[in-house]
C-alpha positions, 0 to 999 in steps of 0.5 A: 252904262252897266245894268246889274242882273238882279235889277227888276228887268224882264228878259225882253227888257234885257234884250232891248238893252242888248240891242241898244248897247251891243253892236252886231259882231261885238264880242263879250267874255265871261268873268268870275265875280265872287259871290255871284259866279260867272258873269258877262260884263261890259255895257250890260252885266248878265249872269251866265245862266241868263245869257246861255238861254239867249245863246240857245235862242240864237242871239249869240254865236259861240266863238270859243271857251274860257275854263274856270276852276270849280269845286267838283263836289258842289260846282262852286266857282268861289275858290280861295287859295291856301298854302300849307307847310309840307312838313306839318300842314300848318298855315302859319307861314312866313315868306323869307329871303334866304341867305346861306353861309357857305362855311357853316351851312347855316341858312335863314331869312336875311333878317337873322344875318343883319347887323349894324356893321353888315351881314353876320352869321348868327351861328358862327358870328363870322362876317359875310362880305362877298355874295357867291364867296362867303354866302349865297342868296338862293332867293325867296323861300317860305318858313313855317312858324310852327315847326321852323322848317324852311322850304322853297314851295309850300303845299297849295290847296283850295277851299270853296265857299261851302268849305270843301277842301281840294288839291290842285289836281282835284279841281274840276273845270267849267268851260264858259263860252266867249260870245259874239252878238249876232241875232239870227235872221229869223229872230229879227224877222219875228220882231223880238224887240217889239214883243215887250209891250204886248206881254205887258198888256196881256199881263195887265189883263190877267193873262200869264205871258212868257216872252220868247219861250223855249218849247220842246216838241212832243213828237220830235223833241226838237226845240222851238222858240215862240214869241209869246207863250200864253196861259189861260185856264190851264191851257197854253197858246203859242203866239207868233208875230210876223211883221216883215215884208220878207216872206219865205215858204218856211215861215209860212208853214212853220205855224202848222209844224209847231202846232202839230209837234207842240200839240198846242194851238198857234196864234199867228199875228201878221202885219198887213204888209206881211199878209200881202206878201203871202197873198202875192207869194200864193197868188191869192185873190179876194179877201186876203185874211180869209184866203190865208186862214184857209191855208191852216186848220182853224183848230190848230192855227188861228191867223190874225192880220193887223194894221197897227199895234192897237188893232193887234192888241184888240184882235189878240184879246178877242181871240183869247176871250173866245178860247 
């Protein structure tokens, strides 16, 4: 199955397809496609800029790089190779199989020597019988149809699709990574594959929702990934989804770290199973949801515990309506 990157797929739908079609540890390599640029092809075809955003988010590991020549002026990868006469710079060239008559030193394409009776020198009219004795065959060369100069190697130049003319030594190199599909453990724990339906529900209710948003901390300038970034009335709210039974201290305290560094409120969605794991970790007693909420300042981190997807959506919408 091949999906073109210009089809109306959201990023999460592409991630969903990646998860279905790529195996853990599978390698994908970049290719240059004329008119598109650098793409990664195979079961799923994606432009390089899109796949690199997934690399930054931890879905791929960089194994190595492949270098592509590009225009140093505009960065274009659509390069065409051109050949020129080294004597007059004409591009009207012929590829010729050279014959050299040793006695009179005339050299030309073999077609100029051919006669019905065999090879004959067109200058002195002598018959050429034995190669290496009467004549030589130095091999393929080039002939300019403009100045009639014959040469072994033409000048080589390149032109990008925007018309910039370049010599070989003027080309720049663009290094594209060879990637291995290895979604990191935190991303798998964050239920990245299940965010799509939630995003579509939020959009249907008039909210702007960005899946797997990459944000930079205001204080540390560190990069963070949030499952959904929600916009409402000029305000932003980051949503984190935890639906695993595995509980670690880092995952518990990360919402508060994010809220302080990003300087936006964080809405934490916890499955009942995950909440019970936190309660066990902290040895909490009584009402689990109230006890967990007490771990965070309410103005920075809001905690919602849900039992199923319908319950989760209803509680998210309730929180958003109160903002």
